[in-house]
C-alpha positions in Angstrom: 0.0 0.2 -0.1 2.8 2.2 0.8 3.9 2.1 -3.1 0.5 2.1 -4.6 -0.6 5.4 -2.3 3.1 7.4 -3.0 2.6 6.9 -6.9 -0.7 7.9 -6.2 0.4 11.4 -5.0 0.3 10.7 -1.7 3.3 13.1 0.0 2.6 12.5 3.7 1.6 9.4 5.3 0.7 8.3 8.7 1.0 4.7 10.3 -0.8 3.3 13.1 2.1 0.8 14.7 0.3 -1.0 17.9 3.6 -2.7 19.0 5.5 0.4 20.5 8.2 -2.5 21.7 9.9 -2.3 18.3 10.3 1.0 18.4 9.7 1.4 14.2 10.4 4.6 12.5 9.8 6.1 9.1 13.4 5.5 8.2 13.0 2.2 9.2 10.1 1.0 6.9 11.6 3.1 4.5 14.6 1.2 3.9 12.5 -2.0 4.4 10.3 -1.3 1.6 9.6 -0.5 -2.0 9.9 3.6 -1.0 13.5 2.9 -1.3 13.4 2.7 -5.0 11.5 6.3 -5.1 13.5 9.1 -6.3 11.1 11.2 -4.0 9.7 9.1 -1.1 6.8 10.6 1.1 7.5 11.7 4.3 6.2 8.9 7.1 5.0 9.5 10.2 4.4 6.7 12.7 2.1 7.0 15.6 2.0 4.4 18.3 -1.6 2.9 18.7 -3.9 0.3 18.9 -7.1 0.5 16.3 -9.0 -1.8 18.7 -8.9 0.9 21.7 -11.5 3.6 20.7 -9.4 6.5 22.4 -6.0 5.4 21.3 -7.6 5.9 17.9 -9.6 9.4 18.9 -5.6 10.2 20.1 -4.1 9.1 17.1 -6.5 11.0 14.5 -5.9 13.6 16.8 -1.9 13.6 16.8 -1.7 13.6 12.5 0.6 16.5 12.0 -0.5 17.2 8.2 -4.1 17.9 6.8 -6.0 14.5 6.8 -7.3 13.6 3.6 -8.0 9.9 3.3 -8.0 7.1 5.5 -7.2 3.5 4.7 -8.0 0.2 7.2 -6.1 -2.7 6.6 -5.7 -4.0 9.6 -6.9 -7.2 10.6 -6.5 -11.3 12.0 -7.7 -14.3 11.3 -8.7 -17.1 13.8 -9.7 -19.5 11.6 -12.7 -22.3 13.3 -15.0 -24.2 12.4 -18.8 -22.8 13.1 -19.4 -26.0 15.8 -16.3 -24.8 17.7 -17.1 -21.1 17.5 -16.6 -19.4 20.6 -17.5 -15.8 21.8 -13.8 -15.1 22.4 -12.5 -16.2 18.8 -15.7 -13.6 17.4 -14.1 -10.9 19.8 -10.6 -11.7 18.5 -11.5 -11.4 15.0 -14.2 -8.3 15.4 -11.9 -6.4 17.3 -8.9 -4.9 14.6 -11.0 -5.7 11.9 -14.7 -4.4 12.5 -14.3 -2.2 15.8 -11.4 -0.4 14.4 -13.1 0.3 11.5 -15.8 1.7 13.5 -13.8 3.9 15.6 -12.1 5.2 12.5 -15.5 6.1 11.3 -16.5 8.0 14.4 -13.1 9.5 15.4 -13.3 11.1 11.2 -16.8 11.9 11.3 -15.9 15.5 11.2 -13.4 16.0 9.3 -13.6 16.4 5.2 -11.7 13.1 3.9 -11.9 12.4 0.0 -11.1 8.9 0.7 -12.1 6.0 3.4 -11.0 2.7 2.2 -11.8 -0.7 4.2 -10.1 -3.6 3.2 -12.5 -6.0 3.2 -12.5 -9.6 1.9 -14.3 -11.3 -0.8 -15.0 -13.9 2.2 -17.9 -11.6 3.1 -20.0 -12.3 -0.3 -18.7 -16.1 -1.1 -17.8 -17.5 2.2 -14.9 -19.2 3.5 -14.9 -22.7 5.0 -13.6 -22.5 8.9 -13.9 -18.8 8.0 -17.3 -17.9 9.5 -16.1 -14.9 12.0 -13.7 -13.4 9.5 -16.3 -13.4 6.7 -19.2 -11.8 9.2 -16.3 -9.0 10.4 -15.4 -7.9 6.9 -19.3 -8.3 6.0 -19.2 -5.6 8.5 -16.8 -3.5 6.7 -19.2 -3.6 3.9 -22.1 -2.3 5.9 -20.0 0.2 7.3 -19.2 1.6 4.1 -23.2 1.4 2.9 -23.6 3.7 5.9 -21.0 6.2 5.3 -22.8 6.6 1.6 -25.7 6.8 2.7 -24.5 10.1 5.5 -23.1 11.8 2.6 -19.7 10.5 3.3 -16.6 8.8 1.4 -16.5 5.2 1.4 -15.3 1.9 -0.4 -14.8 -1.1 1.1 -12.7 -3.2 -0.8 -13.2 -6.9 -1.1 -10.1 -8.9 -2.1 -9.1 -12.2 -3.4 -6.1 -13.6 -1.1 -3.0 -12.1 -2.0 -0.3 -14.6 -3.5 2.8 -12.2 -3.0 2.3 -10.2 0.2 1.0 -10.7 3.8 0.5 -14.3 5.1 -0.7 -15.6 1.4 3.1 -15.2 0.7 4.7 -18.2 -1.5 6.0 -19.7 2.0 2.3 -20.9 2.3 2.9 -22.8 -0.9 0.4 -25.9 0.0 -2.2 -23.4 0.6 -1.6 -21.4 -2.4 -2.5 -25.0 -4.3 -5.5 -25.2 -2.6 -7.0 -22.1 -3.7 -6.1 -23.0 -7.0 -7.8 -25.8 -7.1 -10.8 -24.4 -5.5 -11.3 -22.6 -8.8 -10.5 -19.1 -7.4 -6.2 -18.8 -7.0 -5.2 -15.6 -5.3 -4.2 -12.4 -7.0 -1.0 -10.4 -7.4 -0.6 -6.9 -5.4 -0.1 -5.7 -9.0 -3.5 -6.4 -9.6 -5.0 -5.5 -6.7 -3.3 -2.0 -6.5 -4.8 -1.8 -10.3 -8.5 -2.4 -9.3 -8.3 -0.1 -5.9 -7.0 2.7 -8.6 -9.8 2.3 -10.9 -12.2 2.4 -8.4 -10.4 5.7 -6.6 -10.3 7.2 -10.0 -12.2 6.0 -12.5 -15.4 4.2 -11.3 -18.7 5.9 -10.7 -18.7 6.3 -6.9 -19.5 2.9 -6.0 -19.4 1.7 -2.0 -17.9 -1.4 -2.9 -15.1 -3.3 -5.3 -14.9 -7.1 -5.5 -11.5 -8.2 -7.0 -10.8 -12.2 -7.6 -10.1 -13.7 -10.5 -12.4 -17.1 -11.2 -11.1 -20.3 -13.4 -12.7 -23.0 -14.3 -12.7 -26.5 -12.8 -14.0 -29.7 -13.5 -17.1 -30.0 -10.6 -20.2 -30.9 -10.4 -23.2 -29.5 -8.2 -22.8 -32.2 -6.1 -19.6 -31.1 -4.7 -19.0 -29.4 -1.8 -17.2 -26.2 -3.0 -19.5 -25.8 -5.9 -22.2 -24.7 -3.4 -19.6 -21.5 -2.4 -17.7 -20.4 -5.4 -18.9 -23.4 -8.1 -22.4 -21.7 -9.3 -20.5 -18.2 -9.0 -17.8 -19.4 -11.6 -20.3 -21.4 -13.5 -23.0 -18.9 -14.7 -21.9 -15.6 -15.8 -25.4 -14.1 -15.2 -24.2 -14.1 -11.6 -22.6 -10.9 -12.5 -25.1 -9.0 -13.9 -25.8 -6.4 -11.5 -29.7 -4.3 -10.7 -30.8 -1.2 -11.2 -28.4 0.2 -8.6 -25.2 -1.7 -10.7 -25.1 -3.9 -7.7 -24.6 -7.4 -7.4 -28.3 -9.0 -6.4 -28.7 -11.6 -3.9 -30.9 -13.3 -6.5 -28.1 -13.7 -9.0 -25.3 -15.0 -6.4 -28.0 -17.5 -5.0 
């Protein structure tokens, strides 16, 4: 994201860091990211704070040195667990940074005239994923928050991403997981692919509040396959991608 924001013209970027023990600085991050390859990298500020703590979020927003024009919420944790084993603790852990963090940012910036408020959701919010009921629900919360903000006349985009193949938890070291995703018919996407789609939504799209980014490929499934219920119907039926009067995917189409 730092590279994308820099190439899009951001000159000042403030990051929240919830790990004060590591004492990471802007120089430390610049040397360990794509920013070191830029001729004119952006100015970086790092503020120690926890997005799961609403008071901390308000404090961090108040400490931003420059005029705040955009918020990008990428925080999240996964606590994969099958539905019969789901506990209140696992739901709370998954919701804390992703869902409640987004809500706290929404409240803390409500009076600030932002140009962008981007929430990084997951395609699992629409299609589901085995063992990730809590994660899917937390991402669906982001989608609902984006809709709410748009109805209030506030900027918002919920970016439903497929898994990323070359960054974060889906890096190449998880080769077994990547093979399973390819076999499921919805392979992970590259950072380049994800950034280009985000750029389209922010610059060229007709003010959507949601963007779904994924690749689908044909697999040899039958309707009796367990995976067919999740993504097979979507992949096998082009009509699923037809939109309604509001240019949104419809529940009838997906089902």
